[in-house]
N, C-alpha and C positions, 0 to 999 in steps of 0.2 A: 583709401577706400572711399567710394562715392557715398553720397547721402543715401541713395537707394540701396546700395550694398550694405551700408551700416544698418539701415532699417530692416532689411530682410534677415540679416544675421541676428538682430535683436529678436525678431518674431520667431525664428527657429529656436533661438536660445530660450525664449519664453516657453515654447512648446516642449522643449526638453525638460525644463524645470517643472512645468505643470504635469507632464506625464510621469516624472520621476518623484514628485513630491511625496506621495504616500507610498508608492510601490518600491522605490529603490531604498527606502528606509528599512534596514534589515531587521529592525525589531519586530516588524509585523510577521515574520516567519514563525515567531513563537507566541504571539499574542493570542489570547482567548483559546487556550488549548482544548477546552471542552466542546466548544460549539462552532468555531468559525471556519468550518471545513470549506465551504464554498468560496468564502472571501480569500482564504489562504491559497486555494487552488488558483484563483485569479492572480493573486499577488506573486505567486511563484514564477509566473511568466514575465512579470513586468520588468524585473531587473534585466532579463535577457533582452526585452524590447528596448531597454535603455541603450544597449550596445548599438542597436540599429539606428536609433535617432540621434545618439550623441555625436556621431561623426558629422551630422549635418551642420553642427555649430561651426565647423571649420571650413565650410564651403566645399565645392567639388570643382577642382581644376580652375579655381578662381572665378567660376561663373556664378552669377547671382540673378535673381529675378529683378527686372528693371520696370518699375511701374510707379505711377504717381501714388503717393500715400497720404490719405486723409489724416491729419494730425489728431483730430478728435477721436477717430476710431482707434488710432494707436494708443491714445491715452486710456481709452476704455479697456483695451486689451491688457494694458499694464495694471490698471486698477483691478481688473478681474483676477489677474494672477495673484495680486496681493490678497484679495479676499479669499481666493481658493486656498492659499497657503495658510491663512488664518482659520481655515475650516468653515468659512462663511460661504457655503456652496450655493445657496439660493441667490445671494447677492452677486456672486461670481457669474452664475448662469445668466442673471438679468443683464449684467454688463456685457457679457459675450454676445448675448442675443442683440443688444443694441449695436455692438460693433459689427456683427454679421449683417444687420439691416443696413448700416451705413455703407459697408463694402458692396452690398447688393445694389444700392442706389448708384454707386460710382462705377459699377460694372467690373469690380475687382474680384474676379472669380477665384484666384489663387489664395489671396488672403482670407476671403470668405470661407473657402474650403478648409483652410487651416484652423480658423476659429470654430467652425462646425465640428472639427475633430476634437477640439478642446471641450466643446459642449457635450459631445458624446461621452467623453471620459467622465465628466462631472455627473451627468445623468446616471451613468453606470455606477458611480460611487454611491449614489443614493438608491440604487436598486430600481431605477426607473428605466426599464429596458426598452419600452416602446419609443419614447422620445430619443433615447440613445441610438437606437437602430435607425430611426428616421433621420437624425442629424448626420450620421456617418453615410447613409445612403444618399442623402442630398449632396454631401461633399463629393462623393464619388461621381454622381451624375454631373455635377458642375465641371469636374476635372475631365471627365470623358468627352465633354463638349469642346474642350480646348484642343489646340493643335497637338497631334500625337508626336510630332517631331521635337517638341519643346523640352529641353532639359529641365527648365524650371517646373513645368507641369509634372514631369517624371519624378522630380525630387519630392514634390508635395504628395503625389500619388503614393510614393513609397511610404511616407510617414502615415498617410491616411489609411492605407491598407494594413500597416502595422497595428494601428489602433483598432481597426475593424476585426482583425484576427483575434486580438485580445478579448473583444466583446463576444465574439462567436464562441471561443473556448469557454468563457465564463458562463455561457448559456448552454453548455453541453453539446455544442455543434463542432466537434473535433475535426471532422472531415472538411467542413467548410473553412475552419481556421487554417487547416493545412494548405488548402488551395489558395487562400488569401495571402498567407505568408510566402507562398511560392511566387505569387504575383508581386509582392513587395520586393522579393529578392531580384526578380527580373528587372524591376525599375531601378534598384540599386546598381545592378550590373550595367544598365543602360547609361547611368550617370557616373560609372566608374568609381563607385564608392565601396571600397573593400570592407570597411568596418560595418557598413549597413548590410552587406552580403552576409557577413559572419553572424550578425545579430539575427537576421532572418533565418539562417540555417539552424541556429540554436533553438529558436522558437519551433521550427519544423520538427526538430529532433524530439522535442517534448511531446508534440502531438503524435508523432509516430510511435513513441513509447506508449502513450495512452491508448492508441489504437491496436496495440499488441504487435507492432512491426519492429521487433527488437533489433533484428540485424540491420535494417535500414537506419534505425535511430543511432545505433552504435557506430555504424560506418560514417554517418554524417557527422557525428561528434568527433570521431577520429580525424576527419577531414578538417573540421574547424580547429582542432588542436594543432594539427600540422601547419595550418595557415597562420595561426598565432605564433607558433615557434619561429616561423620564417620572418616575422616582423621584428624590427629593431625594438629594443627596450624603450618603452614610453608609457605615459599615463594611459593612453588608449589600449595598449597591450595589457596593462594591469587590469583595466576595466573588463576587457574581453576574457582574461583568465579567471577573473572573479565570477563573471556570469557563467562561464563554462563549468567552473567548479560547482556552482550551485545546481546547474542543470544535470551534471553527472550524479550529484546526490539524488536528485529527483528520479533519475532512471535507475537508481540503485547501485551505481558503480562507486561505492564509498572510498575504495582505495585510490582510484584515479582522482576522485573529487579532492581528497586531501592533498595528493601530489600536486595537482594543478593550483590549488589555493596557496599552498606553501611556495610554489614557484612565483606566483603573483606577489606574495608578501616579500619574498627575497628581492625581486626586481624593484618593488615600490620603495624598499628601504635603501636601495643602492642608487636610485635615480639622483642625478646632480640637482635637479629642481625638486625640492622636497614636496611630496604630495600632501594635500590637505589631510588633517587628522581623520576626517570622515572616511576617506578611502582606506586608511590603515585599519581603522576600527571596524569597517564593514568586512574586510577580509578576515580579521580575527574572529568576528562574530560568525562568519561562514564556517571557519574551521571548528568553532565550538559546536555548531549545529551538526557538522559531519561526524565529528568524534562522538557526539552524543548519540547519533544514529547507530554508531558501532558499539554502543554500550560502554564506552570509555568515559565514565562519569568524571573522574578526577581530572583527566586531560581536558575534557570539555569545560569544566568549571574554571580551569586555569586560562583557557582561551577567552572565556567570557570575561574573566577578571581583567585580562589585558585589553580586551575590547572596551570595557568600561573606562579604563584608565586613559584611553585615547579618544573617547567619545567626544564629539564636537559641541554637544549641547546637553542641557539637563534632560530634555525630552529623549534624546538618543540614549543617554545613560540609563534613564528609567526603563526604556524598552528592553535594553539588554539585561538589566537587572530582573525584569519580569521573567525573562527566559531562564535566568539563573535560579530564580525562586522556584519556578515550576520543576526544574531538575532536582533541586534540593528536596522538595516535597516528594517527588517521585522516588528519590533515593532514600527516603525516610530519615534524612538528616534534619531533624525537626528543630533542634536548637539553633542551628545556622539559619534555617528558614525563617524562624520567628524574628531573629535579629534583622534579617534583610527585609522582612515584611514591614516592620516598624519604620525602617529607613525609607522604603518606597512610599509608604503612607505619608510620611512627612514631606517628601518631595512633591507629591501630587498637589499639595496645598500651594506650592510655589509656582506651579505651571499655569500659564494663562489659559482661559477657556479655548478649547479647540477640539476638533474631531479626534485627534490623536490622544489628547488627554482623556476624553470621554471613554474611548476604547481601553485605555490603560486602566481606568477605574473599574471597568467591567472585568478585565482580566484579573486585577488584584482581588476582586470579590470572588472570582472562581477559585483562586488559591486560598482565600480565607475559608471557603467552605471545605476544601480538602484538608486544610490544617485543623479545622475545628473537630474533625473526626477523632483526633488524637488528644483532645484537650478535656480538662474538667469542664463542668457546666459553666462555671464562672469565667474561666479562661476562654471558652468558646463564645460566650456572650460578648466578651471584650473584643473578639475578632469580628463577630458578625454585626453587631450594632453599628459601628462606624462604617462597615462595608455597605450596609443598607443606605446610609446617608450618602456614601460615594455614588451608589447606583442611582439614587434620586437626582443627584447633580448630573450624572451622565444622561439620564432620561430627559431631563430638562434641556440639555444642550443639543442632543441629537434631534429632538423634536423641533427646536428652534431653527435648525438648518434643513429640516425636511428629510432627514436620513431615516427612512422607514426601516431599512435593514438593521441599522444600529439600534433603533428603538426596539425592534423585536428582540435583539440580543439582550439589551438592557432589561426589558420587561421580563423576559424568560429567565434571566439570571437572578433577578429579584424574586421571581416565583420559586426558583430553586433554593434561594436562601430561606424563604418562608417554609419550604418543604423541610429543610434542615432543622428549623426550629419548631416544626410540627404545627404550624399555623395554617391548617389545611384550607380554610375558605379563602384566605388571602392568596395562598399558593395557587389554588385552582383558578381564581379570577385572573391573576396576572399571567399565568401560563396560557390560559385561553386567549387573552388579549395578544400575547406574543405569537401564538399560533395563527390567529386571524390575520395579523399583520404579515407574517411570513407567507401565508397562502395568497394574500391580496397582491403581493409583489412577485408572485411566482418564484419563490425560493424554497424548493423542496429540501435542499441540503440543510436548511436549518429547521424547516417545518417538522421533520421527523424527530428532531431533538425535543421539541415541545410536545409532540404526540406521545413520545416515550415518557416525558416528565409528567404529562397529564395522567397517563396510566398509573404511574407510581403514586401520584397525589390522590387519585380516586381510590386507591387501595389504602390510603392513609398510613403508609409506611409499614403495613402488615404483610409479612411474607411467611407462608402463603396468604394470599389476599382473602380476607374474610369479611370485608366491609360490604355494606349494601350497594356499593358502587362497583361490584365485581364485574357485572355485565358491561357497564360503560367502560371500565378499565380494560377489559378484554378487547372491546371495540377500538379503544385508543391504541393499544399495542398492535392490533391487527393493521391499523392504518400506518403506524410507524414502520412495521415490517414491509408493508406494501410500498411505502415511499422509498425505503432503502432499496428494494428490488428495482424500482424505476431509476434509481441513482447508481446502479451497479457500475457502469463504466466511469462515472464521475468519481465515485469513491476510489476506484482503482487508480485513477490519475493522481490521487493525492498521496504524496510520499509519507512513509511512516515517520520520517524525522521531523516533519511538521507535527506539532503535538496534537494532531487529530488521531488519537490513539485508537486503533481498531479494538484492542482488548478492553478499552475503557468506554468507548463511545458507540461501538457497533455490536460487538459480540453479546454484551449483556441484554440488549434489546431482544435478540432472538431467544436467549435462554430464559429470561423472565416471562416472555410470551408463552413459550412451551410449558413452563411451570403452571401458568394460568390455565392453559388448555387441558392440562392433566389433572387439574383440581376437580373433585367431584365429591358430593356428600356420601355417595355409596362406594367411593374409592375405585370405581370402575368408570373411566371416562367413556363417552359415547364413541362409536366407530368414527363419526365425523370428526370429532376432536382428535382422536388418535391419528387419523389420516393427515389432519392439518398439522399436528405436532411432528409427524414424520417428515412431511414436506418442508416444514420450517427448519428442521435440523439439517436436511439435505441442502436447503438454501444457505444455511450458515456454513456448511462445508464449502460450497462454491464461493461464498464471500471470503472465507479464509484463504482459499487458493488465489482469488483475485488480489487480495491484500499481499499475499506472499510474492506474487509476480509483479505487483503494481500494474496489472493489466486485467481487463475483463474480456478475455478472448477464449474462454473455455465454453464449448458448445454443450448444452445440456438438453437431453431428450428423455421424457418420461418412459420408463420401462417397467413392465410387470414381471415379477419373479417367476410366475408359473409359465410365462411364455418363453423363459430362458431355460429353466431346468426344473422339472417336476419333483426332483429329489433334493432341492436346495432350500434352505431357510435363511432368511435375512434377519440379523440381530442388530437392533439399534440401541446400544447402551448410551444413556444420556446423563451427563453430569450436570445437575441443576443446583442452584444455590442452597436448597434445603433438603434435597433428596437425590437418590440415585435411581433413575427410572430405566426400564427396559421395555422396548416395543419389539414384538416378534412377528414377523411376516411369514406365514406358511402358505404353500401353494393352494389356491382355490379355497381359502378359509378366511374368516374374519381376523382382524389383527388382534393379537393377544398383548397383555400388559401386566407388569408387576413393578412394584417399587419398594425401596428400602429407605427409611427415614434417616439418612446420613447427610450431614452438611458437606458442602463441596470440599472444604479443607480436610475433613477426615478421609474422604475418598482419595484425594490427592496423596495423603500420607500413606494410605494402604498401597496405592500403586507404586509410589516411590520405594516403599519397603520391599516389594517384590523384586523390582529391578535391581536394588542393591544386593539382594540375596542371590541373584543369578550371576555369579562370578565363578571363575575357574577354581578358586580355592575354597569356595563355600561348602559347608556341610549341608546335608539334606534338611536338617531342622531349620536352616536359614531361609529356605524358600518354600518347602512343601506346605507348611501350615497356611501361609499367606496365599499360595496358589489354590488351596482348597477353599479359603475364605472368598476369594474373588470368583471362583467357580460358583459358589453358593449364591453370591449376589447376582451373577449374570444368568445362570442356566438352571439351577436346582429346581425352581418352580415350574420349569418348562420341560423337564425330562420326559414325562409321560406323553406330552403332546408331540415332542420330536420323535419319539419311538413309534407312536401310532401313525405318524405321517411318513414313515420309512425314509427319514432324512439321512442323506449321506454327506452332504456338504453344508457347512455353516459359513455364511458370508457375513462378516462383521463390518458395519459402517461405523468405525470407531470415532468417538468424540473426544476432543482435547487430548489429555495425557494418555488416553487409552490407545492412541495411535502407536505409541512406543512400547506397548505391552505385547509380549509374545504369547498370543492366545493359545498356541499349541501346547504350552506348558501348564495350562490350567489343569487341575486335578480333582476328580470327583470322589476321592477317597480310596479308589481302587486302581483307576487308570488315568493316564494323561488324556487330554481332549483329542490329541492327534491319533490316539489309538482307537478312538470311536468315530471320528469324522475327519474328512478333509476340511482344512481351514483356509479361508481366504479373507483378505482385507480389501475393502473397496471404499473410496472416498464418497461414493453415492451411486446408486443404481442409475441415476440420470446420466452418468458419465460412461456407462458400460457400452462396449461394442460386442454384442452377443454373437459369436461365431466360433465353431469348433475349428481346431487347427487341422490343416491339410498335411498329413504325414507323408503322402506320396511325393510331395514337392519340398519337403523340409530340408533346407540347406542352411549352413551356418557361417557366420563371420566371427571368428574367435580372435580376441586381442588381449594381450596381457603384459604385465611388467613383473619379471622375476628378480630383477636387480634393484638395489637400493637407489633411491632418488632423493637427494637432499635430506630432509628430516624424516623421510619415509623409509622404513626398513625393507629389507629384501623379502621376497615371497618365493622361496626356492621351489615349492611344490606347484607353482603355477605352470611350469613346463610340463610336469606329469599330468596335471589337470587338463591342459589344452590338448596334449597329444592323445589322451584317452578319449576325450570327447570327440576329437576328430575321427577316431576309430569307430565311433557310434554313428556319427552324422557327417556327410560330405561337407567340408568347410574350407574357407580361406583363412589364413592365419597371419596375424601381425604380432610379432613378439619382440619385446625390448626395443632395440634401435629402430626397428621397422614400424613400431607402434607410435607414430607421430600424429599430431592433429590433422595435418593435410592428408596423410595416408589413410586415416580412418574415414575422412570425408570422401576421398576418392573411391574407396571400397564400398561405402554406403551408397554412393550415387550410381555406381556402375554394376554392382553385383546384385542378383535377385535374392539375396539371403533373407529368409523369413525369420531367422534367429540371430540375434547379436549377443554375444557373450563377452563381457568385459571383466577380466580377472586382474584387477588393479586396485590400488588404494583409492579411496574416495570418501566423501563426507556428506551427510545429510544435515541440513541446518534449517532453522526457522527463517534464515535470511537467504534469499535466492543467490546472492552474490557469493555466499560461503558454502553453497551446495555444488559439489564438483566431482569430477573423476580425474585421475592423474594419468598423463601420457608421458612418453619419453622426453618430449620437449616442452612440457608445461601442463597447464590445467585446462579443462573444459568445464565451464560452469553450466548450470541447469538450463539457462536460457540459450546458450550456445549449442548445447546438446539438442535442445528442442529444434533449433533451426537446422542443425546438421541432419538429424534423423528425418525431419519432415520434408526436407528438400527433395527426397526421393519419391514422395507421394505422387508427384505429377507424372512420373513415367514408370514407376514400379509398384508392386503390391505393398500394402502396409506391413510393417514389422509385426509378426505374430507374438514374439517373445523377446524381451530385453532382460538380460541377466547381468546383475552387478554383484559379483561374488566376493569381493573383499572390501566393500564399503562399510561405513559405520555411521551412527548418529553422533552428532557433535557432543562432546563431553560437557555436562553442565547445562545443556540447552533443553529445557523441558518440552519445547515444541519442535525439536529437531526432526521428528518423524514427519512433520509437515513437508519437509524437503523431499522425503521419499514419496509422499503422495503427489507432490508437484512433479517429480520426474515421471511418475506413473501416468499422470493424465496429460502431460505435455510432450512425452517422447514420441507419440504417434504409434506406439506399440499397443497391441490389444491387451497384453499382459506384461507385468514386470515382476521379476523375482529378485529380491534384494535381502540384505541382512541388517538387522537392527544394531548389531555391533560386530566388530571385527573379530573373527574366530581363528583359532589355530588353523593355519593354511593346509595342513595335512588332512584334518578332519573335513575341512571345506572341500578339498579336492575329492575326497571319498564320497561325500554327499552329492556333489555335482555330477560325478560320473554315474552314480546310481540313478540319479534323477533322469539323465538323458537315456540311460538304458531302459528305464520304465516308460519314458515318453515315446520311445520308438515302437512300443507294443500297440497293436491294433485296438482301437476303442478306448485307449487310456486318456483321461483328461489331464490337463496340466496340474490341477489340484490333487488328483489321485496320485500322480507320479511323484509330486513333492511329498505327499504323505508317506508313500512307500519308502522313499529315500530317507526320510526322517526316522521312521520306525526302524529301518535297517541300521542306521547309525546308533540309535539309542540302545540297540541290542548288542552292540559291540563293546567288548571290555575297554574301559578307559573313557568311553564316550556316553555313559549313561546319564550324566548330568545334562539338564536342559540347556546349560551354557553352550554346549556344542551344537545341538540340533534345533533348538527352539527359535533362534533369531531369524531363521530364513522364512520369509513371508512372501506369499504370492498376492499381488495387487492387480485388480482389474478383472479381466475375463478368465474364468476358471475352467472353461470347456476345453 
């Protein structure tokens, strides 16, 4: 190899190490579980980026850039890398700037461009987006002025575009990042770099997922996986599989993520040239994160332990242990967590000052605050006092390197610690400083955390808030919710298995804000506050669905109930930390409100008790008293208003666990609710498509499985159900062997059926990947169903009604009904009829046949047709229990 070739190889190698230094270190996927959402989103892409740049180390077809190389600039680049790796960012930036100036004087545009890309990465690390963007733009401008036919220029352009895409995504510019990574891929293709191509495609898939283009994302990842399978076993293949496994986790395909990571681990362990311990540890850590995302706590802890055993350094070991600690606290395994906490604390003292060590201290302090909730006052002090000292050390270091983002995290976390110890003035001062810093660097993803914390601090820990700072607290909460709304697509892009927990770090902001809005000395909030509370709850519903799909692609439009149906009322039951509130919207009337002082835990207990009582073998005393109690909470105070308004349909916008409650089975002491009203569930009126069904053109596509499939039992009455529905409505039929994934797609795409009826096993889950329907040749999960049903919209009318007659909510999943709401809003159907649990298929067939018979009558709404069918069934001998007729719910448009 010539001197020039060696030099260029070294420069590329430095680039790889610089770009990978922080981001390929897998510990960061679990660091700072409470606050580091934006940073984690950035880091999640960087390992995939490493696939793209890693291949450059090996050269492309033996070609290298041949230029004169100033030795002083080379030395400065080397020194800068050393400073960067030590966390001395400002010194590294200074040295890179000197090297860039030297390259400019010597007319070396390629090396100058490469150094500018290093600078852009370092500036981004510090949250300095303007100089980061300027540096990368300057690099691209320099390269565009070079000969377009040069392979050398194309190689550097590929790397620079890879870096630019990372910067763009970190700043919420997903569409720009996609276009940039497509450009990077084209340059990798030009230089015949297969590994660079794969890395760029992985990056693109992540953006496609964030943009809601699920099918394109999964197709691209499948293509990447096939390309990797075709490669011979090598370290590069292991790196590619590791990156693919992480990306599959990010897009929610946890099963494939584990499969791919395990394949990478197997190859790594069999390679004749033993891989570095860091590679093995990284894969094991990835497996821990994937199994953790699936809720497999023990398996995840085992993977973490094995990753720790192979960790190449004390810092790497500590980072994995921090993930292990957060999981132990989450799983309430407090004794183990305390032991590990003490071990990590002692290790931190052995780490040299660095950015990684500073962030580790912040993360440990976060765990200390969570652990302290379960301790005595003395034990809590033993946790929090040293944590405050660790945070002071972290603040000092991040300030010294000019890391404003890190400083905001550290200050805010220290403010949170003072909140825990009820030192309100200190907490307020530090939180405000953290917020000011976050806003000054344009970091809304962390600013909302401090706005929320400031609201809590101003209430001085009192819930409901009774302090003199209530007005300021409400304003702080309002700003936090506003910031969250602006971050909607960015939040959706963050995977749940990164410990940016929606239920811990997003949902409480909305609920606590609503509780503040509903506070009033007269117990009657103003109409303005009631409207704001209702809008906030609907915004929370949207955010939950975004989080469920890991996408922000649900279109919301404000809708007024009186413009839809003058005989419908909308009920917003809201589970708040310290009360159960109900907002009632009647056509052309002011909002109504009542509340019951019940803590959230008690409400959840009541709801669980009712669901446990609604089983086939239950006695009436198991469920009737609790059904009456819930009716009293929800509707008893509004009975006269509903009657006076001539209400015929109740539309519930259910909150939390209420989604899984069969509202039709509520009892007023004399009658079931379904005997008085048609009952509808809706994730929010903003999602409604108000239009009555056109019965003159009603045609159906009926598909079902009557035979057993794997662990799923036979449904013999499906044949009767489908044949009798066909007698009521002209229909195409797919039954058993003919009901395949492809056949369903073909029929949906080619027939103008307004009604799709699927009589097959299925499951609703709080995880989109586990929400599916069963076909003869496999499963269709909710995202695939969404793509399948929406593909017809370009040429055919939207689906009026989607019926899922044998699906059920996942056992033991308290948020499983979220999957039902997800199907309802993403199927493209105006209405969805589904069941909360799987019912006797004979009674199901009877109810469905009656439903269609009623639906075919002139002027009959879908909600009224379901009501008549449910009443008909409950009046039949053997089916009087709500177990048989109550689980069937209509979601969406009820007209």
